[in-house]
N, C-alpha and C positions, 0 to 999 in steps of 0.2 A: 504493500500500500504506500509506504513512504517512497519507494522507487518511482511509482506512478506520479506522486505529488511532485517529486523532484523534476521529472521530465516535463510535467505540465508547466512548471515554473519557466523552464527553458523555452518551451514552445510559445508560451504567452509573450515572453520577451521578444522572440523572433517575429511574432505576429505584429507586435507594435512597430518593430523595425521596418517592416515591409510596406508601410502605408504612407511614407513621405517621399518627396520627389526633388530635393534640392541638394546641391553640392556645396559644402561649407568647410570652414577652418576649425581648428581646435580652439575652444573658448578660453581655457586657462593655461596661458603660456608658461606659468611658473611651475606647473606640475605635470603638464601633458607634453608629449614629444614634439620636437621641432628639429629641423634639419640643420646639421653643422656644416657650414661652408667655410673653407679657409679664406679669410679676408686678405686683401692686399695690404700687407704690413711690412714695415721696415725689418731688416735682418735682426735688429736687437729687440724684437717683440718679446714680451714676457707674459703674454696671455697664456693662462693655464686653465683647462677645464677637465672634467672627468665624467664618466658614465658608469652605470652598473651593468649587470648581466642581462638586462632587458633591452639591450642596445638595438635589437632588430625590429622593435615594435614600430609599426606604421612605415617601415622602410627607412627610418631616420635614426640618427643618434640622439638619444635623449640626454643632452649634456647639461651639466651644472657648473656654474662658475666656482673656481677654487677660492676659498675664503682667505683673504690676506689682510682683513681689517683687524684693528686692535680691540674693537668692541667685543667683549666676551672672551678675550684671549686668556684672562686669568682662570677661566673654567677649564682646566686641563683634565680633571677627572671625568672619564666617560659618563658617569652617572649624573654629572652636573652640566653637561653640554646643552641639554634642552630645557629642563625645568626643575631638576632636583627632586622630583616626585618619586624617589626610590629610597629604601632604607637598607643599610648594610650593617656590618658588624663593627663599625667604628674605625675602619682602616681602608685605604684605597686598595682595590683588587680583591676585597673580601666578598663572601657570599651576600647576595642582595635579593630583594623582592620589590615588586612594584606597588606603590600606594594608590595608583590610578589604573586599574586593570582593564578598562574597556579597550577593545571590543570582546575580550574573552576568547577569541578564536585563535587557532593555530593552523598552520598549513595542513592540508589533508595528507594522509599517509601514516605510516608507522612512526610512532614517537615514543621515546623512552620515558619522558615525562618531567625531567629536571632541566630547567633553563636558567638557573640562578647565577651563571657565570657568563652568559652570552655576550653582554656588553663589554666584557674584558677580553673577548676573543675576536679574531678575524673569521667571520662567517661568509660562506659563499655568496649570499645575497647582498652582503654589505661591502664586498671588495670593490675598490675604486680602480678604474682603468683610465689613465690620464691621457689627454690629448694635448700635446705640446708642439710648439714650432721651434723651440730650442731646448737643449738639454736642461732639465729642471731637477734641482736638488734642494731639499729643505732639511735642516738639522735643528732639533729642539732638545732642550734640557730644562728640567724642573727639579728644584730641591725643596723638599718639604720638612715638616717637623720630624724629630727623632730619626735623623739620618735617612729619611725617605729620598729616593733618587728615581727620576724618570727620564728616559732617553728615547728619542725617536728620530729616524732618518727615512726620508721619502726620496725616491729617485725615479726619473722617467727619461728615456732617450729614444729618439727615432734612429734605428740602425740603418734602414734603407727604405726610402720612400715612406710607405705607410706601415712598415713593420716597426713595432715599438716594443721595447723591453723596459720593465720597471720593477721596483720592489718597495715594500713598506716594512720597516723593522722597528720594533719598540720593546723596551725593557722597563719593568717596574720592580723596584725592590724597596719594600717598606717594612722595617722591623716593628713598627707600632709602639705605642706607649706602654702597653701591658705585657706581662709574661706570655710567651707563645702566641703572639698576635701577628707574627711576620707573614707577609705575602710576597711572593716572588714569581713574576710572570714574564714570559718571553713569547713574543708573537712575531711571525714572519710570513709575508706573502710575496711570491714572485709572480709577475703578470707578463703576458705578451698579447699582442693584437696585430691583426693584419687585415687590410681591405684592398681589394683590387681597384685599379684606377676607375673603372666604370661602376664600382660598388655592387657588382653582380654577386660577388662572393666575399665573405668575410668570416673571421673567426677570432675568438678570444680564448685564453687559457690561463689557469693559475695553479700554483702549488701553495698550499697553506700548511703552516706548522704553528701549533699553539701548545705551550707548556705552562700550566698553572700549578703553583704549590702554595697551600695555605696551612699554616700551623693552626691547630684548634685548641683553645683553652677552655671551652665550655662556658665562658662568661665569668664574671667576678663572683666570688662566693657571697660576700656581704655588701649589699647596696649602700648601707649606711656609712661604710668606710670611705666610699667615694663621695656621697652626697654631703656628708659633714666634714669632708676633707681631713679626716682623722690621719690619713697617711698621704702626704703630698707626693711622695715618690711612687709613681704608678707601678714600677717594677716590684715594689714591696707588697702590693695588694694581692691577696690570695686568689687563685683561679681554680676552676673545677677539674681541669684535665692537665696532665703533666707531660704526656708523650704522644698526643694524637696529631695526625696530619691528614689532610685531604690533598690528593694529587690528581690532576687531569692532564692527559697528553693526547693530542689530536693531530693527525696529519692526513692530507688527501690532495687530490688534484681534480681539476675540472676543465672541460673544453666544450666549446659551443661553436657550431658552424651554421651559417645560413647560405642559401643558394637561391637566386631568382631563377625560376624555371624558364622564364622567357627573357630574351635580350631586350633591354630598354634602349630608348633612343640615345644615340651618341651625341647628336647635335640637331639643330633645326633643319638640316638638309637630309636627315634620315627620312625619306619619303614613305617607307614602309610603316613608319610609326605615325607621322603627321597626317597621312591620308586615310588613316583609320583601318589599314589592313593589318594592324598589329593586334595579336591576341595575347593577353597576359594571363599566364597560367598560375600566377601567385608565387609565393615564397615558401620554401621548405627549410625548417630549422631542426637541427639534431644536436643534442647535448649528452655528454657522458660525465658521470661524477662518481668518484670513489673516495670514501672517507673511513678512517679508523679512529675511534675514540676509546681511550682507556681511562677508567675512573677507579681510584684506589682510596680506601680509607684504612689507615694504619695506626695502631695503638700498641705500643710496647708493653703497657701495663693496664689492661682493661680495669676500669674503676667501677666496682659494684655499687658504690655510693651514688654515682651519677647515672649509670645504666641499671635498669631494673633486672635485666636478663643477660646472661652470657650462655649462648646455646651450644657453642662448638669448642671454644678454646679459652680457658681462663688465664692463660699465660700471655697470649699475643693475638691481636686482631689484625687480619690481613684480608679485608673484603676487596674483591676486584671484579670489575665488569668491563668487558671489551665488546664494542659494537662495531661491526664491519658493515658498511652500507655501499651498495652498487646501484646506481640509478641511470637508466636510459630513458630519454624523452625525445619524441619526435612530434613536430607541430607543423601544420600547414595553415597559411593565412592567405586570404585573397589579396589582389593588388591594392596597395594603399592609396595610390594617386592615379588620376587620369592624366592625359597628356597636357592639360592646362595647369598642372601642378596643384590642383585643388584636391582636397581629400574626398574620397568616395563617400556616397551616402551611407553605406553600410560596410563596416569592416568586420570580418569574421575570422576567428581563429578556432581551430579544432586540433586536438592532439591526444596522445596517450603517453603515460609514464609507467615504466616498469621499475619496481623496487625489489631488491634482494637484500635481506638483512640476516646477518649471522650474529647471534648474541651468545656470548660465553661469559659465565660468571663463576668466580671462584671464591669460596669461603676459606676458612682456615684448614679445611680437610678435603673438600671435593671440588671437581671441575665439572660444570654442566654446560650443555649446548642447546640452543634453540635456533630454528631456521624459519624465515618468513619470506614468501613471495607474493607480491600483489601488483595489480594493474589499476591505473587511475585514468580513465577517460575524462577529458575536460573540454570545455568550450567557452568562448568569449565573444561578445559582440560590442561594437562601438557604433552608435547610431546618432546621426546629426540631421534632424529634419529642418532646422533653422540655423542661421549663423550664430545664434546666441544660446543654443541648446545642445547638450550632449547627454546621451544615455549610455552607460557602461553596465555590462552584466557579465559575471564570471561564475561558472558552475563546474563542479566535478563530483565524481562518484567513485568509491573504492571497491574493488573486487579482489578478494583473496583472503589470506590468513589474518587473523586477529582483528584487523580494522574493517573487514568485509562489511559492506552496508553503510559505511560512513559517507556523508555527503555534505556539501556546503554550497551556498549561493550568496553572492555579493552583488548588489545593484547600487549604482550611483547615478543621480540625475543632477547635472550641473547646468546652471542657467546664469547668463550675464544679464543684469538688469539694465538694458540699454545697449549701446554700441561698444565695441571693444575698446575704443580710445576715449569714449565719453559715456560713463555708466554710473549707476548707483550701487555698484558692488556685485558680488558673485554669491549666489545661493547654491548650496549642495544639499540634496536630500539623499540619505543613504539607508540601505536596508541590508541586514545580514541574517542568514539562516544557516544553522549548523546542527548536525546530528552526528556526534563523534564519540568513539570509544575513548575512555580515559587513557592516559599514558600507561605503557606496559608496567612501569614501576609500581603504580598504584594497585595493580592486580597481583603482581608476583614480586616478592623480594626475599632474598636469603642472605643474611649476614650474621655476624657473631652476636650482635645485640638486638637485632630485629628479624622477625621471620613471619611472613604471611603468604597465603595463597588464597585469593578471593576471586569473586566474579561480580563485576558491577555492570549495570545497564548503561547504555550509551547516554552521554550528556546531550541535552538539547539547548539550543539558543535561538531566540528570535529577538532581533534588535533593530532599532530605527534611530536615525540621527538627523539633526538639522544643523547646518553650518552657514554662517554669513560672514563674508570678508569684504571690507571696504577700506581702502587706503591704509590707515595705520592701526586698525583694530580688527579683531576676529572674535566672534562669539557664537554660541550654539548650545545644544543639549543632546544627550544620548539617553535612550530608554532601552532596557533589556529585560527579557523574561528568561530565566534559567531554570532548567529542570535536571534532576538527577546529578546535582553538583557533588563532586568528589573532593574531599579535603582530608587533612590529618587532624584527629581529635586531640584532646588534652593529654592522651597517653602516647601521642605521635604515631597512632595507628590509622590506616585509611578507613574512612567511613563515607557513606553516600547519603545525602539529604534527598529523599525521594519525592518530596513535595517541590513545587515550584516557588520561586521568589523573584522579586523585582529589584532592579538596580537603575538608578537615575543619576546623571551627572549634568551639571550646568557649568559652563566655562566662559571666561572672558580673557582674551590676550590682547596686548597692545605693544606696539613698537613706535613710540611717539617722539618726534624731534621738535623741540621748542628752543629756537635760537641755537645755542651751543650745548644745550642739555638734551640728553636722550633718556627716555624712560621705557624700560622693558618690564612688562608684568605678565605673569601667568597666574590666574585665579581660578579655583575650581571648587564647587560645592557638589558633594555626592552623598547619596543615601541608599541604604539597603533595606528593603521592606519584605517582611515575611520570614526572616531567619536571623540567627546570630552566628552561623557557621562561616560567614564572610564578614570580616571586621576591617573597617577602613576608617581613616579620619574623615570627619564630616567636611572640613574645610582645609584646603591646601593653597598656599600663596607664596609666590616668589617674585620679589621686586628688586630691580637693579636700576640705579640712577648714575648716569655718566655725565661728566662735563668735559668737552673736547676743546683743547686750546692749541691752535697751530703755532709753531715756533720757527724762527729763522726763515721767514718768508715761505713757509710750507715745507721746508726740508725735513722737519720733524713734527711730531704730534704728541702732546701730553694729554693724558686722559685719567684724571682721578675719579673715583666713584665709590659707591657703597652698595652692598647687596643685603637683602633681608629675606629670610625664609622662615615660614611658620606653618604648623599644622595643629589642629585641635587635638585634645587628649583623647585617647581610646585604648582599649585593651589590645595592644599589638601582639601579633603572633610571636611566639618564642622560637628559638633556633635549635635544631638537633644536628650536631656535627656528623654522626654516623650515617645520617640520611641526606645530608646536604640540603635539608628542607626545613620549612617553617610549620609550626603546629599551634593549635589553639591554647591559650592560657587565660586564667581569670584572676591572677594574683596581683599583677602590676599594671597600672595605667601610665602611659607615657605620652609625651607631646606637650602642647601649650607652652612652648618655649620658642623665643625668637633668636634665630641664628643671625648674627650680624658680622659682616665682613667689610673691611675697608681695603682699597687697593689703588694702585697707580699703574696704568698702562702707558708705555712709551713706544712710539714707532719712529725709527730713524732710517729712512730709505727702505732697505729690504729687511731690516732687523726689527724685531718686536721684543719688548721686555716688560715684565710685570713684577711688582713687589706687592704682596698682600699680607694683611694681618687678619686671620680668620677667628671667628667665634669670640671676639673681644667682649661681647656682652656677658660672658661668663663671670666677669669680675663683680657684677652687681645684680645679675638675674638669679644667681644661685646655681648649684650643681645638679640640675635635673635634665641635662641634655643627653638623653639616651636615643640611639638610633634603633636599637632592638633591646627588649628586656634583658638585663644583666650585661649589656654591651654599651658602655658610655661612648658617645661621639668624641671626636678629637677635642682636646683642650685648645685654648687660645694659642696661636702659633704664627710665626713668620714663615712666608713661602716666597720663593723667587723662581722666575722662569725666563728663558730667552729662546728665541727662534730666529733662524737666519736662512734666507733663501738665496740660492745661487742660480744664475742662468749663464751658461757658456756652451 
C-alpha cells in the first residue's frame, strides 16, 4: 500500500509538470545551477570558485565563490561556521549533537546510525572541487587554549588545460582543559577533475582519509567542584573514566563520469544543430564509490562504577566495527537546454543505485559478519511553467536487505515575487515525506558494556516548511509529524515511541549592513508536542556584531566585533562514550547562559588574522556553562589564527 502511495506521489508531480508551455530560467541564482564560463581576465587573476559532486546537474557547473572575506573568519571550529546550534563535549573535535534537528531525514539506503563526528570529517558530498585560473594555495593556522593547534592547507592547480589536481589537508590537536579530554584529528582529501573542450565528457574523482581519536573521560564526577570553582586547576578535577578512547578511521575513493549522448553545437555555423535537425538524447552519468570505516572503543580498565554491565571481558574492552561500502549509481537526464540556451520546460532525471555493505564487528572475544545488498531506484523533476516559478521533486525507493521498503519524497516550490532584478523577495514552500528503517545500530549492537538485538518499525515523517528571503533577512517555519521515533532511554538502551508527535520551529536570520556595522543573527524558536523523548531548547540565538574600518587607503581592513550565543535551559541528553551516542537524563538542566566572545579580525592583502577572547562573561555570569551534562564548555581563553593565500 505504501509503495502505491509513493508512486502516486511521483505520478501526481509529473502530471503537474506536463501542463505548462513556457521556457524559462532558474529563479534562485544563489542556490540553483548556473553555467561557469571562463571570463577574459588578466594573467594575474585570483578568482577562485568551487563545486560539489552535483556538478553535472542541468549540464552546468554549479559553482560557488570561495570565501576570502574576514567577516566570520574567527569561527574556525566547524560547529560554529553556520550558527553554533550544536552541543559537544567541551572541546573542538569532540562528539556532538544537533540542537536544531529539522528536517529529521537522512539519505535513503543502509545507514549504521551514528553521525556524531560528521562535521569533523571530509565526506563525499561535502568535498570541494576548485576551479582556478592560476595555481591556488591557502595555509591556515589557529592556536587555541590549552595548547590547542589547528593547521590546514588547501591546494589546487591546473596541470593541463582542464585537468586539475588539488588537495585539502587539516590537522586538529586539542588536549583540552580536563583529564583525558584530548582530541586528535587528521583529514585529507585528494581531488582531480577533467572536462573536454566541448564539455561533452567530464569526470571528477577523490580519495578521502579521515582519522579521529578522542580520549573519553566520562565527564567530571562532581559538578559542584566546577560550579563553585573549588578547584581552579581543571586537571585536578576528578573524571569518571581513566583509560577509555574512541577511534575512527575512514578511507575511500570516488569517481563520477558524465557523457552527453549527442554532440552539441560547436558554434553558430553548426547547421545540423541550428536548423533543428539535431536530436539530443540526454546525458548519462555513472559514479562509483568505495569506503571503509573502522570504529573502535577501547578501555584498558572497564569501570563497573560507570558501566552497569560488563558482558564479555572484565579486564579490557576492545569493541570494533568495520563497515565496507561499495556503491554504483547510474543516472540519465534529458537535455537541459534548447538551442537558444534557455532551460527546458521540464527537466527529468531517472536512475538507480546499487549498494553493497559488509559489516564486521568484533567484541573482546568474537568476530561477526553481516552482508547487505540493495537497489534504490530514484527520480527527479525540475519544472518551470513561468519565469518566476520552479517546482522540484525528488523521490526514491529501497529494494533489498534491511532497508527494503524505505522511501522518501522531497518537493520544493520556489517563487520570485516579481521580476528577477526587481522583486519583493523569494518564497519557498517545501514538503518532505519519509518512511525509513532506523539505523542498523539501533536494532543490533554487541559490545563489552552494551548488548541488544531488537526489531523496530520503520520511522515515519511528514513535514512542511515555508521560507521567505528578501534582501538582508530570511524567515520561515517548519512543521513535522513523526511516528515510531527511535531514541536511547535513560539507561542508554534503544526504545521506540510508537505514538506520533509534532515538532515546530520558527526562525529569523539576518545579515544587515548599517554604514560600517554588520549585524548577523540567527534566531530560532522550537517546540515538541506530544512526547518528552525528544528534548531540545525552546529558544536558540546567535548574534554577531562587526565594525569594519578600512586602513591605509584600503590596503588593509580592521574589523573588531562581538558574538553572543544563548539557548534556554532544558534537560539535555547525556553522553555515553561506549556508544558514541546521547541518551535521555532527568537529573540536570543546562542552558540559560550567554556565551560572549570579543574578537578583532584583520585583513592585509591576501592575509587574514584574528585574535579572540572567548567566553569572557564567565567572570561575572557564574560557572554554569555546560555544553553537555557533566561536560563544562571551555573557560575564558585567548585564541589566535592566521590564513595566507598564494597565487602563482
